[in-house]
DRENZA-784550 format. One record per residue (C-alpha): x, y, z; residue number from 1; residue in three letters; chain. Coordinates in steps of 0.1 Angstrom, whole numbers. Each point is the difference from the previous one (the first is absolute). Layout:
N
+-------+-------+-------+-----+-----+---+
!    xx !    yy !    zz !   k !   r ! c !
+-------+-------+-------+-----+-----+---+
!     X !     Y !     Z ! NUM ! ALA ! A !
...
+-------+-------+-------+-----+-----+---+
This chain:
171
+-------+-------+-------+-----+-----+---+
!    xx !    yy !    zz !   k !   r ! c !
+-------+-------+-------+-----+-----+---+
!   466 !   531 !  1011 !   1 ! MET ! A !
!    14 !   -32 !   -14 !   2 ! SER ! A !
!   -22 !   -31 !    -5 !   3 ! SER ! A !
!    21 !   -18 !    24 !   4 ! SER ! A !
!   -12 !    -7 !    35 !   5 ! THR ! A !
!    33 !    13 !    14 !   6 ! ARG ! A !
!     8 !    38 !     2 !   7 ! THR ! A !
!    31 !    19 !     2 !   8 ! GLU ! A !
!     5 !    17 !    34 !   9 ! PRO ! A !
!    -6 !    34 !   -15 !  10 ! HIS ! A !
!   -30 !   -11 !   -21 !  11 ! GLU ! A !
!   -35 !     8 !    14 !  12 ! THR ! A !
!   -25 !   -28 !    -3 !  13 ! ALA ! A !
!   -37 !     8 !    -2 !  14 ! HIS ! A !
!   -21 !   -22 !    22 !  15 ! ASP ! A !
!   -25 !   -20 !   -20 !  16 ! ASP ! A !
!   -33 !     3 !    18 !  17 ! PRO ! A !
!   -12 !   -33 !   -14 !  18 ! ARG ! A !
!    30 !   -19 !    15 !  19 ! LEU ! A !
!    -5 !    18 !    33 !  20 ! ALA ! A !
!   -36 !   -10 !     0 !  21 ! PHE ! A !
!     9 !   -37 !    -7 !  22 ! VAL ! A !
!    26 !     1 !    27 !  23 ! TYR ! A !
!   -25 !    15 !    25 !  24 ! GLN ! A !
!   -26 !   -26 !    -9 !  25 ! GLU ! A !
!    26 !   -28 !     4 !  26 ! ALA ! A !
!     9 !    13 !    35 !  27 ! VAL ! A !
!   -37 !     3 !     8 !  28 ! ARG ! A !
!    -5 !   -36 !   -10 !  29 ! GLY ! A !
!    29 !   -11 !    21 !  30 ! LEU ! A !
!   -14 !    19 !    30 !  31 ! GLN ! A !
!   -34 !   -17 !    -6 !  32 ! HIS ! A !
!    17 !   -34 !     0 !  33 ! GLN ! A !
!    17 !     8 !    33 !  34 ! GLN ! A !
!   -35 !     9 !    15 !  35 ! GLN ! A !
!   -13 !   -34 !   -13 !  36 ! VAL ! A !
!    28 !   -18 !    19 !  37 ! VAL ! A !
!    -9 !    20 !    32 !  38 ! GLU ! A !
!   -37 !    -8 !    -5 !  39 ! SER ! A !
!     7 !   -37 !    -4 !  40 ! LEU ! A !
!    20 !     0 !    32 !  41 ! ASN ! A !
!   -29 !    17 !    18 !  42 ! ALA ! A !
!   -24 !   -25 !   -14 !  43 ! ARG ! A !
!    23 !   -28 !    12 !  44 ! GLY ! A !
!    -2 !    14 !    35 !  45 ! GLY ! A !
!   -38 !     2 !    -3 !  46 ! ASN ! A !
!    -1 !   -36 !   -12 !  47 ! LEU ! A !
!    19 !   -11 !    32 !  48 ! ILE ! A !
!   -25 !    19 !    22 !  49 ! PHE ! A !
!   -30 !   -14 !   -18 !  50 ! ALA ! A !
!    13 !   -35 !     1 !  51 ! THR ! A !
!     9 !     3 !    37 !  52 ! ALA ! A !
!   -35 !    14 !     8 !  53 ! PHE ! A !
!   -19 !   -27 !   -20 !  54 ! ALA ! A !
!    22 !   -28 !    14 !  55 ! THR ! A !
!    -3 !    11 !    36 !  56 ! SER ! A !
!   -38 !     6 !    -3 !  57 ! LEU ! A !
!   -10 !   -31 !   -20 !  58 ! LEU ! A !
!    29 !   -23 !     8 !  59 ! GLY ! A !
!    -6 !     2 !    38 !  60 ! THR ! A !
!   -36 !   -11 !    -5 !  61 ! LYS ! A !
!     9 !   -27 !   -26 !  62 ! ALA ! A !
!    28 !   -15 !    20 !  63 ! LEU ! A !
!   -20 !    -1 !    32 !  64 ! GLY ! A !
!    -9 !   -37 !    -6 !  65 ! ASP ! A !
!    32 !   -12 !   -15 !  66 ! GLY ! A !
!    16 !     0 !   -34 !  67 ! VAL ! A !
!   -20 !   -14 !   -29 !  68 ! GLY ! A !
!     7 !    -1 !   -37 !  69 ! PRO ! A !
!   -14 !    35 !    -6 !  70 ! TRP ! A !
!    21 !    14 !    28 !  71 ! ASP ! A !
!    31 !   -16 !   -16 !  72 ! TRP ! A !
!   -10 !    16 !   -33 !  73 ! THR ! A !
!    -4 !    34 !    17 !  74 ! ALA ! A !
!    34 !    -4 !    18 !  75 ! LEU ! A !
!    17 !    -9 !   -33 !  76 ! LEU ! A !
!   -15 !    31 !   -16 !  77 ! LEU ! A !
!    11 !    20 !    29 !  78 ! LEU ! A !
!    36 !   -12 !    -5 !  79 ! PHE ! A !
!    -3 !     7 !   -37 !  80 ! LEU ! A !
!   -12 !    36 !     7 !  81 ! ILE ! A !
!    29 !     5 !    24 !  82 ! GLY ! A !
!    25 !   -11 !   -26 !  83 ! CYS ! A !
!   -15 !    22 !   -26 !  84 ! LEU ! A !
!    -2 !    30 !    24 !  85 ! ALA ! A !
!    37 !    -5 !     8 !  86 ! ALA ! A !
!     8 !     1 !   -37 !  87 ! PHE ! A !
!   -21 !    31 !    -5 !  88 ! VAL ! A !
!    17 !    18 !    29 !  89 ! LEU ! A !
!    35 !   -13 !    -6 !  90 ! TRP ! A !
!    24 !    28 !    -8 !  91 ! PRO ! A !
!     7 !    -2 !   -37 !  92 ! HIS ! A !
!    32 !    19 !    -7 !  93 ! TYR ! A !
!     1 !    -3 !   -37 !  94 ! ASN ! A !
!   -23 !    30 !    -7 !  95 ! TYR ! A !
!    14 !    30 !   -18 !  96 ! THR ! A !
!   -18 !    32 !     8 !  97 ! PHE ! A !
!    30 !    25 !     0 !  98 ! ARG ! A !
!    31 !     8 !   -19 !  99 ! PHE ! A !
!    35 !    -1 !    15 ! 100 ! ASP ! A !
!    12 !    36 !     0 ! 101 ! PRO ! A !
!    36 !   -10 !    -5 ! 102 ! GLU ! A !
!    -9 !   -20 !   -30 ! 103 ! GLU ! A !
!   -21 !    29 !   -14 ! 104 ! LEU ! A !
!    29 !    23 !     4 ! 105 ! LEU ! A !
!    24 !   -24 !   -17 ! 106 ! ALA ! A !
!   -23 !    -7 !   -29 ! 107 ! LEU ! A !
!   -15 !    34 !    -7 ! 108 ! TYR ! A !
!    21 !    28 !    15 ! 109 ! VAL ! A !
!    37 !    -9 !     6 ! 110 ! ASP ! A !
!     7 !   -14 !   -35 ! 111 ! GLN ! A !
!    16 !    22 !   -26 ! 112 ! GLU ! A !
!   -28 !    12 !   -24 ! 113 ! GLY ! A !
!   -27 !    -7 !    26 ! 114 ! ALA ! A !
!   -35 !    -8 !   -13 ! 115 ! MET ! A !
!   -25 !    28 !    -3 ! 116 ! ASN ! A !
!   -33 !     0 !    20 ! 117 ! MET ! A !
!   -22 !   -15 !   -28 ! 118 ! PRO ! A !
!    24 !   -29 !    -4 ! 119 ! ALA ! A !
!     2 !    -5 !    38 ! 120 ! ILE ! A !
!   -38 !     0 !     2 ! 121 ! HIS ! A !
!    -2 !   -25 !   -28 ! 122 ! ARG ! A !
!    27 !   -23 !    16 ! 123 ! ALA ! A !
!   -16 !     2 !    34 ! 124 ! LEU ! A !
!   -35 !    -6 !   -12 ! 125 ! ALA ! A !
!    12 !   -32 !   -18 ! 126 ! LEU ! A !
!    18 !   -11 !    31 ! 127 ! ARG ! A !
!   -31 !     6 !    22 ! 128 ! ILE ! A !
!   -20 !   -21 !   -24 ! 129 ! LYS ! A !
!    25 !   -29 !     4 ! 130 ! ALA ! A !
!     0 !     5 !    38 ! 131 ! ASP ! A !
!   -38 !     0 !     0 ! 132 ! MET ! A !
!    -1 !   -33 !   -19 ! 133 ! GLY ! A !
!    24 !   -16 !    25 ! 134 ! SER ! A !
!   -20 !    14 !    30 ! 135 ! ASN ! A !
!   -32 !   -12 !   -16 ! 136 ! TRP ! A !
!    11 !   -36 !     0 ! 137 ! ARG ! A !
!     5 !     1 !    37 ! 138 ! VAL ! A !
!   -33 !    19 !     6 ! 139 ! ILE ! A !
!   -19 !   -25 !   -21 ! 140 ! GLN ! A !
!    12 !   -29 !    21 ! 141 ! ARG ! A !
!    -9 !    18 !    32 ! 142 ! ILE ! A !
!   -34 !    10 !   -14 ! 143 ! ARG ! A !
!    -8 !   -36 !   -10 ! 144 ! ILE ! A !
!    11 !   -13 !    34 ! 145 ! ALA ! A !
!   -23 !    25 !    17 ! 146 ! LEU ! A !
!   -29 !   -10 !   -22 ! 147 ! GLU ! A !
!     6 !   -37 !     8 ! 148 ! ILE ! A !
!     2 !     8 !    37 ! 149 ! ALA ! A !
!   -33 !    19 !    -1 ! 150 ! LEU ! A !
!   -17 !   -29 !   -17 ! 151 ! VAL ! A !
!    15 !   -24 !    25 ! 152 ! ALA ! A !
!   -13 !    22 !    28 ! 153 ! LEU ! A !
!   -35 !    -3 !   -14 ! 154 ! LEU ! A !
!     4 !   -38 !    -2 ! 155 ! PHE ! A !
!    14 !     0 !    36 ! 156 ! GLU ! A !
!   -30 !    18 !    13 ! 157 ! ILE ! A !
!   -23 !   -24 !   -19 ! 158 ! LEU ! A !
!    18 !   -30 !    14 ! 159 ! ALA ! A !
!    -4 !    14 !    35 ! 160 ! TRP ! A !
!   -36 !     7 !    -6 ! 161 ! LEU ! A !
!    -6 !   -35 !   -13 ! 162 ! ILE ! A !
!    19 !   -15 !    29 ! 163 ! SER ! A !
!   -22 !    20 !    24 ! 164 ! ILE ! A !
!   -31 !   -10 !   -19 ! 165 ! GLY ! A !
!     7 !   -38 !    -1 ! 166 ! VAL ! A !
!    10 !    -1 !    37 ! 167 ! THR ! A !
!   -26 !   -17 !    20 ! 168 ! PRO ! A !
!   -15 !    26 !    24 ! 169 ! GLN ! A !
!    -6 !    -9 !    36 ! 170 ! GLY ! A !
!   -35 !     1 !    16 ! 171 ! PRO ! A !
+-------+-------+-------+-----+-----+---+
């Protein structure tokens, strides 16, 4: 076999198990990344439920006597949480979790002197690494937005509780 990554059509290329392993691990990493995105979306939905529950339970009690400064604080935090939840759940279309079959055929099969499997595994593993880096930038922004929203939820609950606590109670 030649040292080139291209083979003649009649030449048999032996699969390098190391490159196959690296490729499989790259694919596994990309699948894990896709699961992280799905998990963040589920957590965003849970955030909406928790916010709605806390706001309806505490906000009803706190707003029963009018709107004070702590109520405004809680309402502003509610708006912030809503904006962040919308960002978390917004459909981001710039993820790359799959390869285009037509492009794969054009690059690795249909060319004269097509690449052997070790070379294909190597090229695709490097491409997956680049795709994971691109995906990770979006995932990080979503993760940070979710973390800020969760902290804002805690402060919203605190603001409602303070509002309830400072409200003069009737006889």
